[in-house]
N, C-alpha and C positions, 0 to 999 in steps of 0.2 A: 481375355476368356466372356466377358458376355457379349461379343460381336458388335457393341455401336460405335457411334463412334468416341462419347461422352468418355471418360476417367472416374471411376467410378476407385473410391475406398476402401477396404476391405482389413480391415483389425484382426492379429492372430495372436492368440495371449500366449506364452506355455514358463516356465522356469525352466527346460529344457534345450539351450540354444538343433541341438542336435533335431530336435522336433518340431521348433521354429522353421530349419529349414528342410526339413521333408515335408513341411504341409508349401513350403513358400514353393519347394522345386515341385509338385505337382500340380499350385492351383495357376502360378503365373502362367500372364499371356497379354497379347494386347487389354486394350482397354479399361486396366486389371493394373491401380496403384496399392504395393501389398504393403501396410508398415504392422511393423514386430514390436512388441512388449513380452519383457520376462516377467512383470508379479502384475498386482492388480493395478497399486498404487499407479503403476508408472500408464497401464491400459485409462487412468481413469485422465491423466495429465491429456492424454495424447487425446481424450473424447473430446478435449476443449479446444483442439485445435482444426479436429478432422470432422468432415461429415462423412460419417463411414455406412455401409450403403446394411454393412454387415459386420457380424464379431465372433466368430469363432474362441472361443475360451476352452480354457483346462480348468479343470474343479480342483486339482489335490496339487497346491501353493503357497508355498509357508506365506507365513503369517498372515496377507487379507486375502484366503482362495475364493472362488469362483464361484460360488452363493454367495460372499459376501462384493464379491463386485460387483455382480448383475444388479444386487438391491441397490446399492448405493446406485448405479448405472438410470433406474428403475425412478429411483429417489426425485429426481433431474429431471428443470424443465425439457433441457438442452435432449438428452439422453435417451429419456423416456423411454420412445419406440424407435429404440435401433435395435431392429432382429437381432440376438443372442442362440446359437445354435454351444450347446456343453460340447466338445470333444475331451473323451476320458478314459483312461485307463482304471478310474474307482468302479466299485461290484455296479449289478446287473440291476442288485435287490432294487423293488417297487421304492421305500421310502426316499431314498435317495435322487432316482430319478421325479417323484411328489417333489420335491427339498426342491430342486432344481423349477421344474414346473412355476416353483409357486413365487421360487428369483425372480421371472421373468422370461425364461427361458424358449422359444419358439422349438427348441427339434433336440433332438442327443444326441450321438454318433459313439461309438466305441472303438477306443481301440484295443488289438492294430484293425485300423482306413483299410476300407476298401475307397482306392484313388476313385475311378467312374463311380461310386455313390458320392464320395464327395463331393467329388463337381460337378453331378446335375444336383447335387443339393442347393450346392452354392451360386452358377447357374440362375435357377429360378428364382432366389431371395435376391438375385439381381436385378434378373429382368424386372422384380417386382419392382422395386428400390424405380427402374428407372419408369416403369412406367406411372406412379406414383407420383415420381421429376416434376412428368410429362402434365397432370394431368394440374399440380398444382400447380406448372408456371400458366396453364389454360385460365384455370381460374384465376390466376396473378392476372392475364392481362382482361381477362373482361369486368373482369373486377376493378381494375386502373379508366380501361376502357369508358365504364359506367357511370365512376367518380368524375374520367374528365370532360362530358356531355350534361353531371352537372350543376359540374363550378362552372361551363366557359362563359353562362353569362356573367354569375357574378367577379370571376378572373378580368374579363375585359371591363366593366363598372369598374373595377376597385384595380387596374393596373398602375394608373399614373399614384397613387399610394402606392402599392408593389417595393415599383421603383424608385420612389424616395426614401423606402425604411430602407430597402439594400444599401442606396450608398450612406443613410446614416449607418445601418449597420456592418458597416466595409472601413469606415471611420474608427465607430465606436473598437472595433478589431483591430486598428495598425493602433490606437490609441490603448491600448492593457497591449499590445506588444514590447512598447517603450516606453512603458510607465514607469519600470523599473529602472531603465537611461537615463529617464525624464528629474526623475526624483533626487536621485544622485546628486542634480549640477544644482537647485536649489540649499538641498543637506547640505554641501560641501561651504557655502558660498554667509551660509546661517552659521553654520561651525565656528568657519573662519571671522563672522564678526563680531559673534560671542567670545571668542580667544580673547581679538581685538578689545574688543570692550570692554571688560575685565581687566585685561590691561591699562585699559585709564583709568577707571575707578580706581584702581590702588594706586596710580596719579594721583589724583582726586581726592583719596583720602589721605593719601601722605600727607597734600598741600594742605585740606582741609587742618589738618592736628596741629603741623606749623604754626598754621594762620589763625588759628584758638594759640599756640603758647606766649606765640609775637604780642596778640594784641595783648594777652596777661599780663608779659611786664611791661606794656607802655602803662599803668596802673591807672588809665584811666575807664575809675570806675563806674562812669554813666555808660558807655560802650561797651563793657566785659559786663553786666548788669543787662544791658539792650540786646548783647548777641547772644549771651545765654538763654535768657526769655525763649526768643526767635528760637532756638535751636532746638528749646526744647519745646516751643509751640507744632513746627515742623519735625520733628521725628530725626534729627537727623543723625545722629545718635544709631538709630534704631535702623535708619536708611540704610548707615553706610557696613551693615552689618548686612544687610539681609539679602543686596543686590550679590554680594559678591555667592550666596548662598540659592539666590536666583540663576545665576551664572550659572553656576557647577550643576543647577539642577537639569537644566537649558539647554549643557552641553552633554548631560549623562543620556538625555529623550532626543538629543541629534544620534546620537551614535549608535542606540539600543534602536532609530530608524534603520541606518547606513545597517549595522547587520540583517537587520528581517529580509529587506531589500537583499546582501547580499547572499545568508542563506538562502530567498526562493530562489532567485538564480542560478544560485551553486545544486540545489536540492532538484530541480527541474530539466537543470541542464543536459544540455542529451551526450556531451565528449566524457562525465560521469563515470558512462558504462563500463569504461579502459578500466582497465585493471593495473592498478597502482599501491604507490605508499600511501600511506592513507593512516591521522587519527584519529582515537575510536572513537575520543571523549569528545574532537571539533563533528565528529558528525552528529553526533546524541544533540550537544547542544546545537547544531546546525537545526535539527528534525526538534524537537524541544520548543523555537520558533516560529515554527512550519505550524506545528500544531493549542501553540495554547492557549489560544482561542477553545480552542476543544474541554481547556482541562481547568484552566483560570477559574473559572464559577466556584467551581465548589473541593477545587484539589489545593492540600499545597505540596509543593513538592521540595524531596530532599536530596539534596545531590552528594554526593559519597566518590567523591574522582583517589581513583589514584595512578601513580606514576607508571603509565603503564608504557612498551616498546611503538614504532608505530609498525603498521607491518603492508603486505600488499593484497590488495581485496578488492574487491568493486562496492566502493562508497554509496554508493549509487544507491544500491540492492540494500543494502547494511542498514541504511538511512530508510530501507519499505522494512527492512526486520522495528527497526525501534518503535515507526511513529503508528505499525501495528498494533505492538503491544505497551504503544504509551494511547491510544484508541484506547483500546482495550481496557488498559486499567482503571481509565475515567470512567468505563461505560459499567465494567464493576464499581464504580462508585454510587448508592445512589442520592446521598442528600450531599454530605462535606468526607471529606480522608487527605488521606496521609498518601504519596506517590516517593516510594524511595530510591534511588539509580543507582547502583552500585559499580565502579571499577578498578579490579584486578589484573595483576598478575603473577599468574601461578604457573610454574613449569614449561617453562614456552611457549602458554598461550594465555591469551585476552580473555577474563570473562566479566560479561557483564550480567546487570540481576538489577530488574527491574518489578519490585515488590509496591503492592495496595489494599489497602482497607476495607478491600469491596466485600459484596456477598459471597465468592470466593465460588466452587466449584463443587456438583456433587462427585465421590469417591466414583459408582461407576461409570462418571463423565468421562473421567480424566486420560482415561487408556485411545482415547477416541476423537478426544480433540486438536491431533492434525488430518482427520481424513478429512479427503475432499465434501469438499457439503455441507460437515457437520456441524450447525450450530448450534448455542445457544439459548439464543437472540429469538425477538420474536418475529414473526412471517415479518419482510419485509424487510428486520433493520441489519439484517445480515446473509454474507451468499455462504459462507461456511468452509470461504477460499481464505480466508485473512491470512491463518493459520496454519494452511496445507502449506501456503509459501514463502509462510518463514520458514513452512518446516527445509523449504527446499534448496530454499538461499544459506543458509549455515547450512547442509552439508553437502551446497557448493562447494561453500569455505574448506570443503571439510573441516564443518565443528559438529560441537551438538548440542542439541536446547533441552531444557528437563523444565518439567514445570512438579509445586509445592503447592498444596489446596489445601484450606481447612473452610469447613460452607460460617459463615458466618462473621468469621474473622480475615479474612485475605489473599493470598497469592504470590508467587512468585514464579517467574522466569523468570530461564537464566541461561542466558547464552558463555558459551565456553570455544572461542577460535579460535589454532595454533599461530602463532606469530611466524610469519612465511619473511626473509629478509628481499 
């Protein structure tokens, strides 16, 4: 429709499928990719995936209306400059029109639409977008050439250093990629050696005990006294007891390192994107090992895992849910506090609750925490997408997520997903 060689993206948002189809039929043409959304929330998600030249937005939609959707778009750096035209059957009263312009609209079209007027309006904005894109590309080229001229001498002077640095970084990258595998090898033989050492110590302890008994029966009082004195001086009895504990602790340490490496590999593994049977308790444990460093200095983790069935799910995505909730719980605790994780089976569904003793959430914010871009954190410390992503993942599993919070006492998030055989 834009008559250019480049493809431009146009987003149309309406809760009625017939309206979406009608708009698409009027506007479709070469050079235009029309993307449809049936809700404000869906539109906000698509805004993060596409570079839209224009948005045609309905006002009256259930849940998040067009005004709220436009305000959220304007509040985000990525989408704040995308032009919005309201296409609506709402009253032509000035208060509604002013509200639309305040929300960030560039124009208003009222239903029923005149196809030619709609096409002309859209064409104008698409051409403006194309010209703006050309100007941006030209400016980027000029800036790039200017930077190249300025840095040519410095780049030539530092060429050898740069090459050496590149080689070093490539080596570091290869080392990082293989570190999980390499750690498993020494941990394996350390664990094996400690196990063997433990058996040896048991035999030596048994031999020393028997030796002491035999020497005692010889009734060579001088030798017995000398050995007893030396045994006490060298703390042999203490050493034989403590060495067993040292071996046990070392074996526990190697097992923990092995679990961390395994959890790190499974947490980031590409094949975990598949839909398969999983144990939710193990998913939580795996995630805890990943975020342990975020939590260990100021939180006590209480685990109350119930007996829950295996279920078909996307394990990696649920790991992301648990990670978001655990990190948020840790950040809500300012000094010291508790995080309690509970799992249970309820009428064919698996329930997971994550509670913290942090500062809680204000009542007037509770109904907005799952909105994209909304955050209660300081500027620069949150994108406002963590809980929105969490919400979408839970919904993808046909589940639900609820929140209960009291200011100054803490917050509990509860995730409920159906068991799928």
